[in-house]
The first five atom37 places (N, CA, C, CB, O) and aatype in JSON, in Angstrom:
{
  "aatype": [12, 13, 19, 8, 10, 10, 1, 11, 10, 10, 8, 11, 14, 0, 14, 10, 4, 0, 14, 13, 15, 15, 0, 10, 4, 9, 13, 7, 0, 7, 15, 9, 14, 12, 13, 13, 10, 10, 14, 19, 10, 9, 9, 10, 7, 10, 15, 14, 0, 10, 10, 0, 17, 0, 10, 0, 0, 18, 13, 15, 14, 6, 0, 18, 3, 9, 11, 14, 10, 11, 12, 10, 19, 19, 15, 13, 19, 10, 15, 10, 19, 9, 7, 12, 15, 19, 2, 9, 6, 10, 6, 15, 7, 12, 10, 15, 7, 9, 19, 13, 9, 15, 19, 0, 15, 13, 0, 10, 15, 4, 19, 10, 9, 14, 10, 16, 9, 9, 18, 11, 18, 19, 1, 10, 1, 10, 0, 11, 2, 0],
  "atom_mask": [
    [1, 1, 1, 1, 1],
    [1, 1, 1, 1, 1],
    [1, 1, 1, 1, 1],
    [1, 1, 1, 1, 1],
    [1, 1, 1, 1, 1],
    [1, 1, 1, 1, 1],
    [1, 1, 1, 1, 1],
    [1, 1, 1, 1, 1],
    [1, 1, 1, 1, 1],
    [1, 1, 1, 1, 1],
    [1, 1, 1, 1, 1],
    [1, 1, 1, 1, 1],
    [1, 1, 1, 1, 1],
    [1, 1, 1, 1, 1],
    [1, 1, 1, 1, 1],
    [1, 1, 1, 1, 1],
    [1, 1, 1, 1, 1],
    [1, 1, 1, 1, 1],
    [1, 1, 1, 1, 1],
    [1, 1, 1, 1, 1],
    [1, 1, 1, 1, 1],
    [1, 1, 1, 1, 1],
    [1, 1, 1, 1, 1],
    [1, 1, 1, 1, 1],
    [1, 1, 1, 1, 1],
    [1, 1, 1, 1, 1],
    [1, 1, 1, 1, 1],
    [1, 1, 1, 0, 1],
    [1, 1, 1, 1, 1],
    [1, 1, 1, 0, 1],
    [1, 1, 1, 1, 1],
    [1, 1, 1, 1, 1],
    [1, 1, 1, 1, 1],
    [1, 1, 1, 1, 1],
    [1, 1, 1, 1, 1],
    [1, 1, 1, 1, 1],
    [1, 1, 1, 1, 1],
    [1, 1, 1, 1, 1],
    [1, 1, 1, 1, 1],
    [1, 1, 1, 1, 1],
    [1, 1, 1, 1, 1],
    [1, 1, 1, 1, 1],
    [1, 1, 1, 1, 1],
    [1, 1, 1, 1, 1],
    [1, 1, 1, 0, 1],
    [1, 1, 1, 1, 1],
    [1, 1, 1, 1, 1],
    [1, 1, 1, 1, 1],
    [1, 1, 1, 1, 1],
    [1, 1, 1, 1, 1],
    [1, 1, 1, 1, 1],
    [1, 1, 1, 1, 1],
    [1, 1, 1, 1, 1],
    [1, 1, 1, 1, 1],
    [1, 1, 1, 1, 1],
    [1, 1, 1, 1, 1],
    [1, 1, 1, 1, 1],
    [1, 1, 1, 1, 1],
    [1, 1, 1, 1, 1],
    [1, 1, 1, 1, 1],
    [1, 1, 1, 1, 1],
    [1, 1, 1, 1, 1],
    [1, 1, 1, 1, 1],
    [1, 1, 1, 1, 1],
    [1, 1, 1, 1, 1],
    [1, 1, 1, 1, 1],
    [1, 1, 1, 1, 1],
    [1, 1, 1, 1, 1],
    [1, 1, 1, 1, 1],
    [1, 1, 1, 1, 1],
    [1, 1, 1, 1, 1],
    [1, 1, 1, 1, 1],
    [1, 1, 1, 1, 1],
    [1, 1, 1, 1, 1],
    [1, 1, 1, 1, 1],
    [1, 1, 1, 1, 1],
    [1, 1, 1, 1, 1],
    [1, 1, 1, 1, 1],
    [1, 1, 1, 1, 1],
    [1, 1, 1, 1, 1],
    [1, 1, 1, 1, 1],
    [1, 1, 1, 1, 1],
    [1, 1, 1, 0, 1],
    [1, 1, 1, 1, 1],
    [1, 1, 1, 1, 1],
    [1, 1, 1, 1, 1],
    [1, 1, 1, 1, 1],
    [1, 1, 1, 1, 1],
    [1, 1, 1, 1, 1],
    [1, 1, 1, 1, 1],
    [1, 1, 1, 1, 1],
    [1, 1, 1, 1, 1],
    [1, 1, 1, 0, 1],
    [1, 1, 1, 1, 1],
    [1, 1, 1, 1, 1],
    [1, 1, 1, 1, 1],
    [1, 1, 1, 0, 1],
    [1, 1, 1, 1, 1],
    [1, 1, 1, 1, 1],
    [1, 1, 1, 1, 1],
    [1, 1, 1, 1, 1],
    [1, 1, 1, 1, 1],
    [1, 1, 1, 1, 1],
    [1, 1, 1, 1, 1],
    [1, 1, 1, 1, 1],
    [1, 1, 1, 1, 1],
    [1, 1, 1, 1, 1],
    [1, 1, 1, 1, 1],
    [1, 1, 1, 1, 1],
    [1, 1, 1, 1, 1],
    [1, 1, 1, 1, 1],
    [1, 1, 1, 1, 1],
    [1, 1, 1, 1, 1],
    [1, 1, 1, 1, 1],
    [1, 1, 1, 1, 1],
    [1, 1, 1, 1, 1],
    [1, 1, 1, 1, 1],
    [1, 1, 1, 1, 1],
    [1, 1, 1, 1, 1],
    [1, 1, 1, 1, 1],
    [1, 1, 1, 1, 1],
    [1, 1, 1, 1, 1],
    [1, 1, 1, 1, 1],
    [1, 1, 1, 1, 1],
    [1, 1, 1, 1, 1],
    [1, 1, 1, 1, 1],
    [1, 1, 1, 1, 1],
    [1, 1, 1, 1, 1],
    [1, 1, 1, 1, 1],
    [1, 1, 1, 1, 1]
  ],
  "atom_positions": [
    [[150.64, 358.92, 39.24], [151.62, 359.96, 39.65], [151.29, 360.2, 40.89], [151.68, 361.2, 38.88], [152.27, 360.17, 41.63]],
    [[150.16, 360.47, 41.49], [150.03, 360.9, 42.87], [150.56, 359.6, 43.55], [148.46, 361.39, 43.32], [151.24, 359.82, 44.56]],
    [[150.38, 358.31, 43.23], [150.72, 356.96, 44.22], [152.07, 357.18, 43.84], [150.01, 355.22, 43.87], [152.66, 357.23, 44.92]],
    [[152.74, 357.31, 43.1], [154.1, 357.13, 43.09], [154.74, 358.14, 43.93], [154.61, 357.16, 41.75], [155.52, 357.77, 44.81]],
    [[154.45, 359.57, 43.74], [154.62, 360.33, 44.9], [154.53, 360.03, 46.45], [153.87, 361.14, 44.71], [155.46, 360.1, 47.25]],
    [[153.33, 359.71, 46.69], [153.02, 359.01, 48.0], [154.07, 357.87, 48.44], [151.58, 358.35, 47.86], [154.52, 357.81, 49.58]],
    [[154.42, 356.94, 47.39], [155.2, 355.84, 47.82], [156.57, 356.38, 47.9], [155.09, 354.62, 46.9], [157.39, 355.85, 48.65]],
    [[156.87, 357.36, 47.2], [158.24, 358.03, 47.48], [158.44, 358.86, 48.71], [158.57, 358.92, 46.39], [159.59, 359.17, 49.02]],
    [[157.45, 359.24, 49.41], [157.28, 359.94, 50.58], [157.43, 359.04, 51.53], [156.1, 360.63, 50.7], [158.25, 359.26, 52.42]],
    [[156.56, 357.7, 51.52], [156.51, 356.96, 52.66], [157.76, 356.09, 52.9], [155.32, 356.18, 52.62], [158.02, 355.51, 53.95]],
    [[158.57, 356.08, 51.65], [159.72, 355.04, 51.86], [160.89, 355.75, 51.67], [159.71, 353.8, 50.9], [161.91, 355.27, 51.18]],
    [[160.68, 357.37, 52.21], [161.91, 357.82, 52.36], [162.62, 357.91, 53.74], [161.88, 358.95, 51.81], [161.97, 358.1, 54.76]],
    [[163.9, 357.77, 53.73], [164.72, 357.29, 54.74], [164.55, 358.6, 55.95], [166.4, 356.97, 54.09], [164.6, 359.81, 55.69]],
    [[164.38, 358.06, 57.11], [164.09, 358.81, 58.51], [165.36, 359.69, 58.6], [163.91, 357.71, 59.95], [166.42, 359.07, 58.55]],
    [[165.43, 361.1, 58.74], [166.54, 361.79, 59.24], [167.21, 361.2, 60.63], [166.07, 363.21, 59.43], [166.64, 360.47, 61.45]],
    [[168.54, 361.69, 60.69], [169.37, 361.22, 61.38], [168.87, 361.67, 62.74], [170.65, 361.57, 60.95], [169.63, 362.55, 63.14]],
    [[167.93, 361.45, 63.59], [167.35, 361.66, 64.66], [166.93, 360.17, 65.44], [166.23, 362.59, 64.3], [166.55, 359.13, 64.9]],
    [[167.13, 360.47, 66.81], [166.69, 359.23, 67.75], [165.41, 359.54, 67.73], [167.3, 359.06, 69.3], [164.98, 360.69, 67.55]],
    [[164.42, 358.1, 68.0], [163.31, 358.12, 67.98], [162.43, 359.2, 69.35], [163.12, 356.65, 67.92], [161.33, 359.74, 69.24]],
    [[163.21, 359.23, 70.36], [163.03, 360.22, 71.53], [163.01, 361.45, 71.26], [163.93, 360.16, 72.46], [162.29, 362.24, 71.88]],
    [[163.76, 361.78, 70.34], [163.98, 363.36, 69.77], [163.22, 364.01, 68.48], [165.49, 363.5, 69.36], [163.64, 364.96, 67.83]],
    [[161.81, 363.15, 68.21], [161.05, 363.54, 67.21], [160.67, 365.11, 67.17], [159.93, 362.71, 67.27], [160.75, 365.77, 66.13]],
    [[160.42, 365.42, 67.91], [160.09, 367.1, 68.13], [161.19, 367.8, 68.01], [159.52, 367.55, 69.53], [161.0, 368.98, 67.72]],
    [[162.38, 367.44, 68.14], [163.49, 368.14, 67.87], [163.8, 368.2, 66.34], [164.57, 367.57, 68.64], [164.29, 369.16, 65.74]],
    [[163.4, 366.96, 65.78], [163.61, 366.76, 64.07], [162.29, 367.57, 63.61], [163.59, 364.83, 63.39], [162.41, 368.19, 62.56]],
    [[161.27, 367.62, 64.15], [160.02, 368.44, 63.31], [160.15, 370.0, 63.55], [158.35, 367.94, 63.9], [159.79, 370.77, 62.66]],
    [[160.67, 370.48, 64.75], [160.56, 371.82, 64.91], [161.97, 372.25, 64.86], [159.81, 372.22, 66.16], [162.14, 373.47, 64.98]],
    [[162.77, 371.7, 64.74], [164.3, 372.36, 65.23], [164.87, 372.5, 66.45], [0.0, 0.0, 0.0], [164.19, 372.87, 67.41]],
    [[165.99, 372.26, 66.54], [166.68, 372.72, 67.88], [166.44, 373.96, 68.67], [167.96, 372.81, 67.63], [166.28, 374.07, 69.89]],
    [[166.43, 374.77, 67.84], [166.01, 376.11, 68.59], [164.83, 376.42, 69.02], [0.0, 0.0, 0.0], [164.69, 377.09, 70.05]],
    [[163.67, 375.91, 68.19], [162.41, 376.16, 68.58], [161.73, 375.35, 69.74], [161.72, 376.05, 67.47], [160.53, 375.49, 69.97]],
    [[162.37, 374.67, 70.32], [161.83, 373.8, 71.48], [161.65, 374.45, 72.65], [162.65, 372.72, 71.8], [160.61, 374.15, 73.23]],
    [[162.43, 375.32, 73.22], [162.28, 376.17, 74.34], [160.86, 376.89, 74.01], [163.58, 377.21, 74.51], [159.92, 376.91, 74.81]],
    [[160.83, 377.43, 72.79], [159.78, 378.42, 72.16], [158.26, 377.69, 72.29], [160.2, 378.74, 70.42], [157.16, 378.09, 72.66]],
    [[158.7, 376.56, 71.86], [157.34, 375.7, 71.67], [156.6, 375.47, 73.1], [157.71, 374.13, 70.97], [155.37, 375.48, 73.17]],
    [[157.5, 375.23, 74.32], [157.09, 375.11, 75.64], [156.57, 376.42, 76.01], [158.17, 374.64, 76.54], [155.49, 376.52, 76.6]],
    [[157.38, 377.56, 75.64], [157.19, 378.85, 76.39], [155.75, 379.57, 75.54], [158.82, 379.92, 76.27], [155.23, 380.54, 76.08]],
    [[155.27, 379.14, 74.47], [153.94, 379.7, 73.56], [153.17, 379.81, 74.72], [153.15, 378.64, 72.25], [153.17, 380.91, 75.28]],
    [[152.31, 378.64, 75.34], [151.2, 379.15, 76.05], [151.31, 380.15, 77.07], [150.63, 378.19, 76.58], [150.38, 380.89, 77.37]],
    [[152.66, 380.19, 77.69], [152.78, 381.25, 78.73], [152.76, 382.59, 78.34], [153.9, 381.11, 79.43], [152.25, 383.47, 79.03]],
    [[153.4, 382.81, 77.06], [153.22, 383.91, 76.28], [152.0, 384.5, 75.94], [153.73, 383.7, 75.31], [151.66, 385.68, 75.99]],
    [[151.25, 383.26, 75.49], [149.69, 383.62, 74.97], [148.95, 384.27, 76.32], [148.73, 382.01, 74.39], [148.36, 385.35, 76.31]],
    [[149.1, 383.52, 77.29], [148.14, 383.95, 78.52], [148.88, 385.12, 79.15], [147.86, 382.68, 79.71], [148.18, 385.78, 79.93]],
    [[150.02, 385.49, 79.02], [150.54, 386.69, 79.36], [149.92, 387.96, 78.25], [152.2, 386.46, 79.32], [149.44, 389.07, 78.48]],
    [[150.1, 387.44, 77.4], [149.7, 388.22, 76.29], [147.95, 388.65, 76.33], [0.0, 0.0, 0.0], [147.57, 389.76, 75.94]],
    [[147.16, 387.78, 76.77], [145.82, 387.77, 76.92], [145.28, 388.49, 78.19], [145.43, 386.45, 76.89], [144.08, 388.71, 78.37]],
    [[146.37, 388.86, 79.11], [146.05, 389.46, 80.45], [145.32, 390.6, 80.55], [147.12, 389.75, 81.11], [144.52, 390.81, 81.45]],
    [[145.64, 391.61, 79.34], [144.95, 392.85, 79.44], [143.57, 392.61, 78.92], [145.65, 393.97, 78.68], [142.63, 393.21, 79.46]],
    [[143.39, 391.92, 78.09], [141.96, 391.7, 77.77], [141.11, 391.01, 78.6], [141.84, 391.08, 76.67], [139.9, 391.23, 78.56]],
    [[141.7, 390.04, 79.52], [140.81, 389.55, 80.54], [140.83, 390.41, 81.91], [141.19, 388.09, 80.82], [140.03, 390.12, 82.8]],
    [[141.7, 391.38, 82.06], [141.55, 392.39, 83.13], [140.34, 393.46, 82.44], [143.18, 393.2, 83.49], [139.56, 393.88, 83.3]],
    [[140.12, 393.87, 81.32], [139.27, 394.43, 80.65], [137.89, 393.71, 81.07], [139.67, 394.4, 79.23], [137.12, 394.24, 81.87]],
    [[137.68, 392.63, 80.57], [136.55, 391.94, 80.88], [136.09, 391.83, 82.16], [136.66, 390.83, 80.47], [134.93, 392.01, 82.53]],
    [[137.22, 391.46, 82.98], [136.69, 391.2, 84.67], [136.29, 392.73, 85.05], [138.18, 390.5, 85.95], [135.4, 392.99, 85.85]],
    [[136.87, 393.47, 84.53], [136.43, 395.07, 85.26], [135.13, 395.29, 84.68], [137.51, 396.57, 84.84], [134.35, 395.86, 85.43]],
    [[134.62, 394.93, 83.38], [133.51, 395.01, 82.94], [132.34, 394.19, 83.71], [133.68, 394.71, 81.7], [131.23, 394.64, 83.97]],
    [[132.77, 393.05, 83.96], [131.86, 392.33, 84.74], [131.67, 392.82, 86.15], [132.27, 391.0, 84.76], [130.56, 392.73, 86.67]],
    [[132.86, 393.4, 86.91], [132.4, 393.65, 88.08], [131.7, 395.12, 88.19], [133.51, 393.44, 88.96], [131.04, 395.4, 89.19]],
    [[131.83, 395.89, 87.31], [131.27, 397.18, 87.45], [130.0, 397.34, 86.56], [132.32, 398.23, 87.11], [129.56, 398.48, 86.45]],
    [[129.33, 396.28, 85.87], [128.09, 396.17, 85.38], [127.26, 395.54, 86.07], [128.07, 395.7, 84.32], [127.68, 394.64, 86.8]],
    [[125.92, 395.84, 86.03], [124.88, 395.32, 87.1], [124.94, 393.65, 86.88], [123.15, 396.01, 86.8], [125.47, 393.04, 85.96]],
    [[124.34, 393.22, 87.88], [124.33, 391.67, 88.19], [123.35, 391.14, 86.8], [123.51, 391.27, 90.0], [123.57, 390.08, 86.22]],
    [[122.42, 391.96, 86.48], [121.42, 391.42, 85.72], [121.93, 391.11, 84.3], [120.26, 392.33, 85.72], [121.4, 390.31, 83.54]],
    [[123.29, 392.02, 83.97], [123.83, 391.78, 82.61], [124.69, 390.51, 82.5], [124.66, 392.97, 82.18], [124.83, 389.83, 81.49]],
    [[125.23, 390.3, 83.71], [125.97, 388.72, 83.59], [126.86, 388.28, 82.44], [124.87, 387.63, 83.52], [126.74, 387.42, 81.57]],
    [[127.91, 389.3, 82.78], [129.13, 389.01, 81.77], [129.97, 388.04, 82.27], [130.03, 390.22, 81.48], [130.29, 388.02, 83.46]],
    [[130.4, 387.11, 81.34], [131.15, 385.91, 82.08], [132.73, 386.54, 81.28], [130.43, 383.84, 81.56], [132.72, 386.72, 80.06]],
    [[133.8, 386.78, 81.97], [134.83, 387.23, 81.48], [135.73, 386.05, 80.81], [135.44, 387.97, 82.52], [136.36, 386.31, 79.78]],
    [[135.78, 385.05, 81.25], [136.43, 384.04, 80.63], [135.93, 383.46, 79.02], [136.34, 382.98, 81.67], [136.67, 383.16, 78.08]],
    [[134.6, 383.42, 79.06], [133.87, 383.15, 77.93], [133.99, 384.17, 76.89], [132.55, 382.96, 78.26], [134.09, 383.88, 75.7]],
    [[133.99, 385.62, 77.42], [134.29, 386.52, 76.23], [135.66, 386.96, 75.94], [133.57, 387.71, 76.36], [135.91, 387.82, 75.09]],
    [[136.62, 386.31, 76.68], [138.17, 386.47, 76.64], [138.33, 385.53, 75.33], [139.12, 385.89, 78.19], [138.86, 385.84, 74.26]],
    [[137.75, 384.37, 75.67], [137.88, 383.34, 74.5], [137.37, 383.79, 73.05], [137.06, 382.06, 74.89], [138.03, 383.55, 72.04]],
    [[136.27, 384.39, 73.04], [135.78, 385.27, 72.09], [136.53, 385.99, 71.39], [135.05, 385.99, 72.51], [136.68, 385.78, 70.18]],
    [[137.18, 387.03, 72.08], [137.98, 387.94, 71.61], [139.36, 387.26, 71.22], [138.08, 389.02, 72.61], [140.09, 387.82, 70.41]],
    [[139.65, 386.27, 71.68], [141.09, 385.79, 71.29], [140.79, 384.93, 69.83], [141.86, 384.71, 72.66], [141.57, 385.0, 68.89]],
    [[139.55, 384.11, 69.79], [139.05, 383.65, 68.52], [138.93, 384.67, 67.44], [137.78, 383.05, 68.71], [139.56, 384.56, 66.39]],
    [[138.24, 385.52, 67.65], [138.3, 386.78, 66.77], [139.72, 387.26, 66.13], [137.79, 387.94, 67.64], [139.99, 387.34, 64.93]],
    [[140.48, 387.54, 67.13], [141.81, 388.18, 66.8], [142.54, 387.14, 65.94], [142.68, 388.58, 68.16], [143.19, 387.55, 64.98]],
    [[142.47, 385.63, 66.25], [143.08, 384.76, 65.35], [142.47, 385.0, 63.76], [142.83, 383.25, 65.93], [142.99, 385.35, 62.7]],
    [[141.23, 384.65, 64.13], [140.53, 384.79, 62.64], [140.86, 386.28, 61.84], [138.71, 384.68, 62.88], [140.96, 386.37, 60.61]],
    [[140.99, 387.32, 62.69], [141.34, 388.35, 61.95], [142.85, 388.18, 61.3], [141.18, 389.55, 62.81], [143.12, 388.48, 60.14]],
    [[143.67, 387.71, 62.15], [145.08, 387.63, 61.92], [145.08, 386.89, 60.6], [0.0, 0.0, 0.0], [145.66, 387.32, 59.61]],
    [[144.33, 385.67, 60.65], [144.55, 384.79, 59.59], [143.83, 385.35, 58.29], [144.05, 383.38, 59.98], [144.19, 384.91, 57.2]],
    [[142.97, 386.16, 58.36], [142.13, 386.52, 57.15], [143.03, 387.61, 56.51], [140.52, 387.09, 57.53], [143.37, 387.56, 55.32]],
    [[143.4, 388.55, 57.33], [144.7, 389.42, 56.76], [145.76, 389.07, 56.21], [145.25, 390.05, 57.54], [146.26, 389.64, 55.25]],
    [[146.26, 388.0, 56.82], [147.33, 387.18, 56.26], [148.72, 388.21, 56.26], [146.84, 386.63, 54.64], [149.39, 388.52, 55.27]],
    [[148.92, 388.61, 57.64], [149.9, 389.57, 57.99], [151.25, 388.86, 57.79], [149.7, 390.1, 59.47], [151.3, 387.65, 57.99]],
    [[152.33, 389.53, 57.41], [153.71, 388.95, 57.39], [154.26, 389.51, 58.31], [154.51, 389.07, 56.23], [154.41, 390.73, 58.35]],
    [[154.75, 388.5, 59.47], [155.34, 389.04, 60.58], [156.73, 388.95, 60.68], [154.84, 388.52, 61.63], [157.19, 387.8, 60.7]],
    [[157.64, 390.04, 60.75], [159.0, 389.94, 60.44], [159.57, 389.07, 61.65], [159.69, 391.4, 60.26], [160.2, 388.03, 61.44]],
    [[159.31, 389.58, 62.98], [159.92, 388.56, 63.79], [159.49, 387.4, 64.25], [160.23, 388.97, 64.67], [159.95, 387.0, 65.32]],
    [[158.52, 386.61, 63.55], [157.99, 385.43, 63.59], [156.94, 385.11, 64.75], [0.0, 0.0, 0.0], [155.89, 385.75, 64.78]],
    [[157.22, 384.13, 65.69], [156.43, 383.88, 66.77], [156.07, 384.87, 67.58], [156.92, 383.04, 67.47], [154.88, 385.14, 67.7]],
    [[157.09, 385.63, 68.31], [156.94, 386.61, 69.1], [155.96, 387.75, 68.64], [158.17, 387.03, 69.33], [155.05, 388.17, 69.35]],
    [[156.25, 388.23, 67.33], [155.28, 389.15, 66.96], [153.92, 388.89, 66.77], [155.62, 389.64, 65.97], [153.02, 389.71, 66.96]],
    [[153.76, 387.39, 66.27], [152.34, 387.09, 66.52], [151.46, 386.88, 67.59], [0.0, 0.0, 0.0], [150.23, 386.83, 67.55]],
    [[152.41, 386.75, 68.79], [151.66, 386.94, 70.26], [151.36, 388.28, 70.42], [152.54, 386.52, 71.57], [150.34, 388.56, 71.06]],
    [[152.14, 389.31, 69.9], [152.11, 390.62, 70.28], [150.7, 391.21, 69.3], [153.72, 391.37, 69.96], [149.94, 392.11, 69.65]],
    [[150.63, 390.5, 68.13], [149.59, 391.11, 67.36], [148.26, 390.41, 68.01], [149.8, 390.85, 65.67], [147.26, 391.12, 68.07]],
    [[148.18, 389.05, 68.49], [146.98, 388.53, 69.17], [146.86, 389.18, 70.13], [146.9, 387.26, 69.53], [145.69, 389.55, 70.29]],
    [[147.86, 389.68, 71.24], [147.54, 390.64, 72.41], [146.87, 391.9, 72.12], [148.74, 391.01, 73.1], [145.98, 392.34, 72.85]],
    [[147.31, 392.53, 71.01], [146.71, 393.84, 70.94], [145.23, 393.77, 70.13], [147.8, 394.86, 70.19], [144.31, 394.58, 70.27]],
    [[145.24, 392.76, 69.36], [143.8, 392.63, 68.64], [142.91, 392.39, 69.52], [143.62, 391.57, 67.62], [141.82, 392.97, 69.52]],
    [[143.35, 391.29, 70.62], [142.47, 390.69, 71.25], [141.85, 392.03, 72.41], [143.19, 389.24, 71.87], [140.67, 392.18, 72.7]],
    [[142.92, 392.81, 72.91], [142.63, 393.89, 73.97], [141.79, 394.79, 72.92], [144.13, 394.72, 74.78], [140.69, 394.96, 73.44]],
    [[141.82, 395.28, 71.97], [141.29, 396.31, 70.85], [139.73, 395.59, 70.74], [142.37, 396.3, 69.11], [138.7, 396.23, 70.96]],
    [[139.75, 394.4, 70.42], [138.51, 393.5, 70.22], [137.53, 393.76, 71.52], [138.99, 391.8, 70.11], [136.34, 394.05, 71.36]],
    [[138.16, 393.63, 72.85], [137.43, 393.61, 74.04], [137.15, 395.0, 74.2], [138.13, 392.97, 75.24], [136.15, 395.22, 74.88]],
    [[137.71, 395.94, 73.79], [137.46, 397.31, 74.04], [136.3, 397.66, 73.36], [138.54, 398.16, 73.68], [135.52, 398.5, 73.81]],
    [[136.12, 397.01, 72.17], [134.74, 397.31, 71.28], [133.43, 396.46, 71.92], [134.99, 396.75, 69.51], [132.27, 396.78, 72.16]],
    [[134.13, 395.33, 72.07], [132.99, 394.34, 72.45], [132.04, 394.37, 73.78], [133.62, 393.08, 72.51], [130.93, 393.87, 73.94]],
    [[132.88, 395.16, 74.75], [132.45, 395.42, 75.9], [131.15, 396.27, 75.94], [133.47, 395.96, 76.55], [130.19, 395.93, 76.63]],
    [[131.15, 397.51, 75.09], [129.87, 398.07, 75.13], [128.82, 397.67, 74.27], [130.0, 399.27, 74.98], [127.65, 398.06, 74.36]],
    [[129.34, 396.76, 73.3], [128.51, 396.09, 72.44], [127.49, 395.17, 73.24], [129.35, 395.32, 71.47], [126.26, 395.25, 73.15]],
    [[128.15, 394.34, 73.98], [127.82, 393.24, 74.99], [126.84, 394.12, 75.72], [129.16, 392.58, 75.98], [125.63, 393.87, 75.62]],
    [[127.22, 395.03, 76.38], [126.24, 395.59, 77.37], [124.78, 396.26, 76.51], [127.14, 396.89, 78.32], [123.72, 396.41, 77.12]],
    [[124.88, 396.52, 75.43], [123.9, 397.08, 74.87], [123.02, 396.01, 74.51], [124.3, 397.9, 73.84], [121.82, 396.12, 74.76]],
    [[123.48, 394.94, 73.94], [122.92, 393.73, 73.69], [122.3, 393.42, 74.9], [123.85, 392.72, 73.22], [121.08, 393.41, 74.82]],
    [[122.8, 393.14, 76.11], [122.15, 392.45, 77.06], [120.88, 393.61, 77.72], [123.37, 391.86, 78.19], [119.78, 393.31, 78.18]],
    [[121.47, 394.91, 77.58], [120.47, 395.73, 78.05], [119.16, 395.65, 77.03], [121.07, 397.18, 78.19], [118.08, 395.69, 77.63]],
    [[119.11, 395.57, 75.86], [117.96, 395.7, 74.7], [117.27, 394.02, 75.2], [118.79, 395.88, 72.59], [116.06, 393.91, 75.4]],
    [[117.99, 393.11, 75.33], [117.58, 391.89, 75.64], [116.8, 391.75, 76.88], [118.62, 391.12, 75.66], [115.82, 391.02, 76.96]],
    [[117.28, 392.49, 77.87], [116.27, 392.43, 79.2], [114.91, 393.22, 78.87], [117.04, 393.19, 80.64], [113.76, 392.87, 79.11]],
    [[115.4, 394.42, 78.26], [114.24, 395.44, 78.0], [112.89, 394.7, 77.25], [114.86, 396.73, 76.96], [111.73, 394.94, 77.56]],
    [[113.35, 393.72, 76.15], [112.38, 393.09, 75.27], [111.61, 392.02, 76.18], [113.14, 392.39, 73.95], [110.39, 391.82, 76.2]],
    [[112.63, 391.35, 76.97], [111.98, 390.3, 77.7], [110.87, 390.97, 79.11], [113.36, 389.28, 78.29], [110.09, 390.34, 79.83]],
    [[111.16, 392.3, 79.09], [110.28, 392.83, 80.4], [109.17, 393.13, 79.7], [110.83, 394.17, 81.33], [108.08, 392.99, 80.26]],
    [[109.24, 393.64, 78.2], [107.83, 394.03, 77.5], [107.06, 392.79, 77.15], [108.02, 394.91, 76.1], [105.83, 392.84, 77.21]],
    [[107.51, 391.94, 76.88], [106.83, 390.64, 76.59], [105.91, 389.75, 77.53], [107.79, 389.85, 76.26], [105.43, 388.7, 77.1]]
  ]
}
């Protein structure tokens, strides 16, 4: 049965699209501009979290060595994991997903900044005592 279904899918006639517009066939005509605009919107959405990490790196002592881009990636990945695990239904599609990722990564950054500083402080204290 599975082999029959696989053969049926493989021998299915191609949609009426030219080979050069395969992205148009896959995503639909209206989502092509949004597909190319998505990275720009994600970067703009993550800018408040990047600003928070950059300020934390600027105002923290040099011994703590906070890397803003690395920690931004950590908060971004955690916000994606939270969004997928909660399985929220977004009413306005991709744009509300970007807003959710932006707000979640900023909130996670605000929580992770003090935790990172405390961790680095404790680690330096233990290294000093050893």
